Every structure is written in structure tokens, then in C-alpha cells.
C-alpha positions as CSV (number, residue, x, y, z in Angstrom):
1,M,7.9,7.3,37.6
2,P,9.5,10.6,36.8
3,A,8.3,12.4,33.6
4,I,10.3,11.9,30.4
5,D,10.1,14.6,27.7
6,N,8.0,13.6,24.8
7,V,7.2,10.3,26.3
8,T,3.7,9.0,27.1
9,Y,3.7,6.1,29.6
10,F,1.2,4.0,31.3
11,C,1.2,2.9,34.9
12,P,-1.0,-0.1,36.2
13,R,-1.5,1.8,39.4
14,R,-4.1,4.3,38.4
15,K,-4.8,7.3,40.8
16,S,-8.5,6.8,39.9
17,L,-8.9,3.5,41.2
18,T,-10.0,2.8,44.7
19,D,-11.3,-0.5,46.6
20,K,-14.9,0.5,46.0
21,N,-14.6,1.0,42.2
22,F,-11.9,-1.7,41.5
23,D,-13.2,-4.2,38.9
24,Y,-10.6,-6.9,38.1
25,N,-11.7,-7.6,34.5
26,E,-11.8,-4.0,33.6
27,Q,-8.3,-3.5,35.2
28,V,-6.7,-6.6,33.4
29,S,-8.2,-5.3,30.1
30,W,-6.7,-1.9,30.6
31,E,-3.4,-3.1,31.6
32,T,-3.3,-5.5,28.4
33,Y,-4.4,-2.5,26.3
34,G,-1.6,-0.4,27.6
35,L,1.0,-3.3,27.2
36,R,-0.1,-3.9,23.6
37,I,0.1,-0.2,22.2
38,S,3.3,0.6,24.0
39,D,6.6,0.3,22.0
40,I,8.9,0.0,25.1
41,V,7.9,-1.8,28.3
42,L,9.7,-1.2,31.5
43,F,9.2,-4.0,34.2
44,W,10.4,-3.1,37.6
45,I,10.1,-5.8,40.3
46,P,10.9,-4.2,43.9
47,A,11.5,-6.1,47.1
48,P,8.2,-7.5,48.4
49,A,6.5,-5.5,51.2
50,E,4.6,-8.5,52.4
51,D,4.1,-12.2,51.6
52,I,0.7,-13.1,50.2
53,E,-0.5,-16.6,51.2
54,G,-0.9,-18.9,48.2
55,R,0.6,-16.4,45.7
56,S,4.2,-16.4,44.3
57,Y,5.7,-13.0,44.5
58,A,5.4,-11.1,41.2
59,Q,3.6,-13.9,39.5
60,T,1.5,-11.7,37.1
61,T,4.5,-9.6,36.4
62,R,6.7,-12.7,35.4
63,F,3.8,-13.9,33.1
64,E,3.4,-10.5,31.4
65,L,7.2,-10.3,31.1
66,A,7.5,-13.6,29.2
67,E,4.4,-12.7,27.1
68,N,5.8,-9.3,26.0
69,I,9.4,-10.7,25.3
70,A,7.6,-13.1,23.0
71,R,5.6,-10.5,21.3
72,G,8.8,-8.7,20.2
73,K,8.3,-5.6,22.5
74,R,11.4,-3.7,23.4
75,I,11.9,-4.6,27.1
76,I,13.8,-2.9,30.0
77,I,14.0,-5.4,33.0
78,G,14.8,-4.4,36.7
79,T,14.6,-6.3,40.0
80,Y,16.0,-6.0,43.4
81,K,19.3,-7.6,43.8
82,D,18.2,-10.8,45.7
83,F,15.1,-11.5,43.5
84,P,14.9,-15.3,43.3
85,G,14.5,-15.5,39.6
86,R,17.2,-12.9,38.7
87,K,19.8,-15.3,37.6
88,Y,17.4,-17.0,35.2
89,I,16.0,-13.7,33.8
90,E,19.6,-12.5,32.9
91,Y,20.5,-15.7,31.3
92,K,17.3,-15.8,29.2
93,A,17.5,-12.1,28.2
94,K,20.7,-12.6,26.5
95,N,19.0,-14.7,23.8
96,Y,16.4,-11.9,22.8
97,K,17.5,-8.9,21.0
98,N,14.5,-7.1,22.0
99,V,15.5,-7.2,25.6
100,I,17.4,-3.8,26.0
101,G,19.0,-4.4,29.4
102,V,18.5,-5.9,32.9
103,Y,19.2,-3.6,36.1
104,D,19.0,-3.7,39.8
105,S,17.6,-0.2,40.5
106,L,14.7,1.7,39.1
107,E,16.9,4.6,38.5
108,D,19.2,2.5,36.3
109,C,16.0,1.4,34.3
110,I,15.0,5.0,33.8
111,K,18.4,6.2,32.8
112,C,18.6,3.1,30.2
113,L,15.2,4.1,28.9
114,K,16.2,7.9,28.5
115,D,19.5,6.9,26.7
116,Y,17.8,4.3,24.5
117,I,15.3,7.0,23.4
118,K,18.0,9.4,22.6
119,K,20.0,7.1,20.5
120,Q,17.1,6.3,18.2
121,K,17.7,7.8,14.8
122,P,14.6,8.9,12.9
123,T,13.8,6.7,9.9
124,V,11.1,6.4,7.1
125,W,8.4,3.9,6.9
126,F,5.7,2.9,4.3
127,T,2.5,1.1,4.7
128,S,-1.2,0.9,3.3
129,D,-4.6,-0.7,3.7
130,T,-4.6,-1.0,7.5
131,H,-8.5,-0.9,7.2
132,F,-8.8,-0.3,10.9
133,G,-12.3,-1.3,12.2
134,S,-13.2,-3.2,8.9
135,D,-15.1,-6.5,9.1
136,R,-14.7,-6.6,5.4
137,A,-11.0,-6.5,5.4
138,L,-10.8,-9.0,8.2
139,E,-13.0,-11.5,6.0
140,L,-12.1,-10.9,2.2
141,S,-8.3,-10.4,3.1
142,K,-8.3,-13.7,5.3
143,R,-6.5,-11.9,8.1
144,P,-5.5,-14.3,10.9
145,F,-7.6,-12.6,13.7
146,S,-10.7,-13.9,15.5
147,T,-12.2,-10.5,15.7
148,V,-11.9,-6.9,14.3
149,E,-10.7,-5.6,17.8
150,E,-7.8,-8.2,17.8
151,M,-6.9,-7.2,14.2
152,D,-6.9,-3.6,15.1
153,M,-4.8,-4.1,18.4
154,T,-2.3,-6.3,16.6
155,L,-1.9,-3.8,13.9
156,V,-1.2,-1.0,16.3
157,E,1.1,-3.1,18.4
158,R,3.2,-4.2,15.4
159,W,3.3,-0.6,14.1
160,N,4.5,0.8,17.5
161,T,7.0,-2.1,17.8
162,C,9.0,-0.9,14.8
163,V,8.1,2.8,14.3
164,N,9.5,5.5,16.8
165,P,7.8,8.4,17.7
166,G,10.0,10.8,15.6
167,D,9.8,8.6,12.4
168,Q,8.1,9.5,9.3
169,V,5.3,7.2,7.9
170,Y,3.9,7.2,4.4
171,H,0.5,5.6,4.5
172,L,-0.8,4.9,0.8
173,G,-4.5,4.8,1.5
174,D,-7.4,2.9,2.9
175,F,-6.6,3.8,6.6
176,G,-9.9,2.9,8.1
177,D,-11.1,4.1,11.6
178,E,-9.2,7.4,12.1
179,N,-9.6,7.2,15.9
180,I,-6.9,4.7,16.0
181,A,-4.3,7.3,14.5
182,Q,-4.0,8.8,18.2
183,Y,-2.4,5.5,19.3
184,L,0.2,5.3,16.4
185,N,3.9,6.4,16.7
186,G,5.4,8.6,14.0
187,D,4.4,11.5,11.7
188,I,1.9,10.1,9.2
189,H,1.8,11.3,5.7
190,F,-1.4,10.1,4.1
191,L,-2.4,9.4,0.5
192,Y,-6.1,8.9,-0.3
193,G,-6.9,5.4,-1.1
194,N,-10.1,4.2,-3.0
195,Y,-12.0,4.1,0.4
196,E,-11.2,7.8,1.0
197,R,-12.0,8.8,-2.6
198,D,-15.4,7.1,-2.6
199,G,-16.3,8.5,0.9
200,K,-16.4,5.2,2.7
201,D,-13.8,6.5,5.1
202,I,-13.6,10.1,6.2
203,V,-10.2,11.9,6.4
204,N,-9.6,14.3,9.3
205,K,-6.4,16.2,8.6
206,K,-5.8,16.7,12.3
207,N,-4.7,13.0,12.5
208,F,-2.1,13.4,9.9
209,V,0.9,15.8,9.3
210,E,0.2,15.8,5.6
211,V,-2.8,14.8,3.4
212,N,-2.5,14.0,-0.2
213,K,-5.5,13.2,-2.6
214,K,-3.4,12.5,-5.6
215,P,-0.3,10.3,-6.1
216,F,3.1,12.1,-5.6
217,I,6.8,11.9,-6.1
218,Y,8.7,11.0,-2.8
219,V,12.6,11.7,-3.0
220,Y,14.8,9.8,-0.4
221,D,18.4,10.9,0.2
222,K,18.5,12.9,-3.0
223,S,19.1,9.7,-4.9
224,H,16.1,7.6,-4.9
225,K,12.7,8.8,-6.3
226,F,9.6,6.9,-5.6
227,Y,6.2,7.3,-7.1
228,L,3.6,6.8,-4.2
229,T,0.2,5.7,-5.3
230,H,-2.6,3.7,-4.0
231,E,-3.4,1.4,-7.0
232,P,-0.4,-0.4,-8.6
233,I,-2.1,0.2,-12.2
234,N,-1.6,3.9,-11.8
235,G,2.1,3.3,-11.0
236,K,2.8,1.1,-13.9
237,K,1.1,3.7,-16.2
238,Y,3.1,6.6,-14.8
239,M,6.5,4.9,-15.2
240,K,5.8,4.3,-18.9
241,R,4.8,8.0,-19.4
242,H,7.5,9.7,-17.2
243,D,11.1,9.5,-16.3
244,D,11.1,11.4,-12.9
245,A,10.7,8.3,-10.7
246,D,12.7,5.1,-10.4
247,F,10.3,3.0,-8.5
248,V,6.7,2.7,-7.4
249,L,5.3,2.0,-4.1
250,F,1.7,1.2,-3.8
251,G,-1.0,-0.7,-1.7
252,H,-4.5,-1.8,-2.6
253,I,-3.9,-5.3,-3.6
254,H,-3.5,-6.7,-0.1
255,G,-0.2,-8.8,-0.9
256,R,-1.8,-10.5,-3.9
257,Q,1.6,-9.9,-5.6
258,K,4.0,-8.2,-3.4
259,V,6.9,-7.5,-5.9
260,K,6.5,-6.3,-9.4
261,E,9.2,-5.3,-11.9
262,F,8.2,-1.7,-11.4
263,G,7.3,-1.5,-7.7
264,L,6.5,-3.0,-4.4
265,D,3.3,-3.5,-2.4
266,V,3.9,-1.8,1.0
267,G,0.4,-2.8,2.4
268,V,0.1,-4.6,5.7
269,D,-1.1,-7.9,4.3
270,A,2.4,-8.2,2.4
271,H,4.5,-7.4,5.3
272,N,3.4,-9.3,8.4
273,F,0.9,-6.6,9.3
274,K,3.3,-3.9,10.0
275,P,4.9,-0.9,8.0
276,I,8.1,-1.6,5.9
277,S,11.3,0.5,6.4
278,I,13.2,2.5,3.7
279,D,16.0,0.0,4.2
280,D,13.7,-2.8,3.4
281,V,12.4,-1.0,0.5
282,L,15.7,-0.4,-1.0
283,F,16.6,-4.1,-0.4
284,Y,13.8,-4.8,-2.9
285,V,14.7,-2.0,-5.3
286,N,18.3,-3.3,-5.5
287,A,17.2,-6.9,-6.1
288,I,14.9,-6.0,-8.9
289,K,17.3,-3.5,-10.6
290,K,20.2,-5.9,-10.5
291,G,18.2,-8.8,-11.8
292,Y,18.3,-11.1,-8.7
293,Y,14.8,-12.0,-9.4
294,D,14.5,-14.1,-12.6
295,A,11.5,-14.6,-15.1
296,E,9.9,-17.2,-12.7
297,V,9.2,-14.2,-10.4
298,W,7.4,-12.3,-13.1
299,S,5.7,-15.2,-14.9
């Protein structure tokens, strides 16, 4: 595949593989890993070069295509014109918003990919308490994953499914294993959580575009001023003493009470294990400020 500026891509046909060093389990794991961390997946099914007895053509690709559509991946599909399953793929693709397009040439697929990337407008996201690599978070937060590895992979996948490379992400503390940062889309602005302050997690500034040790004010679109903090109690106290912020965004409590009168928990446990966009934050701000939530919410 031709190189595309500012895009890193995985190809299942690795040049380093030969018949002598090929390991089936290792290759499947590597391909699965690449699919999970990618934000856009291009499936190209060319005309068959040969028939393999006992094997349907592109059977693995068909399975992976269905799996990744179901996972919510942004998908571009290409097949040769006479591909037997083409009509069915086109019919089903109309039912999924995450399928970007279906084409009959690799060139058209790549053009679609380039055009799609160019059209993406940068946005702002907020998140907290990813706790990558943490057995404790998996257990005490009752996260629905069988292993820490599965937890980490799902968090990366859901992050990259919504966050584009040019987006800005404000992470409000307790990041966890910083080796994961290299696989995440967007420019990450990081605020220390209690794990970082206590020295349980080490902060390497090279993984982030900005590192803040103390809470700070974030201004969006000149009209919205947010106090960004890790612990909600700090935000509540700040709002009582100052008038330079309209709303608090926080983490720390792992979704135990997502919405408060003064702010919102942006942690992954409160938002289906992915960051929350500025548009969704403003939705909650509007609902709270206009009184759409009654006393039952705050009781």
C-alpha cells in the first residue's frame, strides 16, 4: 500500500516472515493486535490467484470484516467486481454507519481513506482513570474483562475508535502503564491523579504534549470555562471560592456518581471505557444548567 502522510498502517504480510520462521499463533495474535489498536481498517479482497482445496476464498477476511464492523471500527471495504459475496456486503454495509464505503478497486479504497482523513475536524476529548496494566482497577472497579491484557486492549481500541490523530485529549489522572501511550491517538494533555502524586505511577513527559501537576482552568471556544481536577471534592471546593469557572470535570470515583450539580465524571468507568467528547460534555452542562435534572438526581 502506498504511504499516506501522518498515517501509520499495519499490513498482515510482514516482510520479516518466511516459511521457516512462520508461527500461526504468533501471526494471528499480531494481526488481531493490529486490528484492535487501529482506528480505520481497510479490507481489500482481490481476485483469487489460485483455488485452495477445502477452503472458501477469503474466509478469514470475511470473518474479520464482520467482527470489526461489530466492534464499531471505521471500515473501508474493497473487492474485485465479481466477488461472490459483493452484493450481500453492499446490502449489509448500508445498515452500519461505521462502514465508510464499498469499492471495487484498491485505488478507490485508498482515495477514500485519504479523503476521509482530510475531512476529519479536530475535536477535544476528556478522560480519566484508565489505569492501564492495573490488576487492582480490574478487580475493584469490577471492569467486565477477563484479564488485564484484555482490559488494556479494549481501552486502546475504544479510545482510537473515537479519537483521531489530530485531536486533543485531556486525561485527568491515574493513567497507569505509560507504555500504552504510544498506541493512543491524539495529543494528550495530562493532569496528575493520586497515583501519580503518590509515586505509584511514573510520569514520563515525552508521552504527553503537556503535563500538569495541579488542577487548572481550561477554556473552550472562549465561552466555556472548565475546572479540570482529579478529585471531585477539589472541584466542589474550588467552585464555592472562585467565579472563574462554570463547570468541573473530574475523575477518581470510577463512575460511582457520574453527574453532580457542579460537574461531571469523565473517567472511563462512567463512559463505556472510552473518552467523552466536548460535545457530550456540553450536553450534560446544558442539562444541569437548565434544570433538566430534578431533585431525584441529586438525592
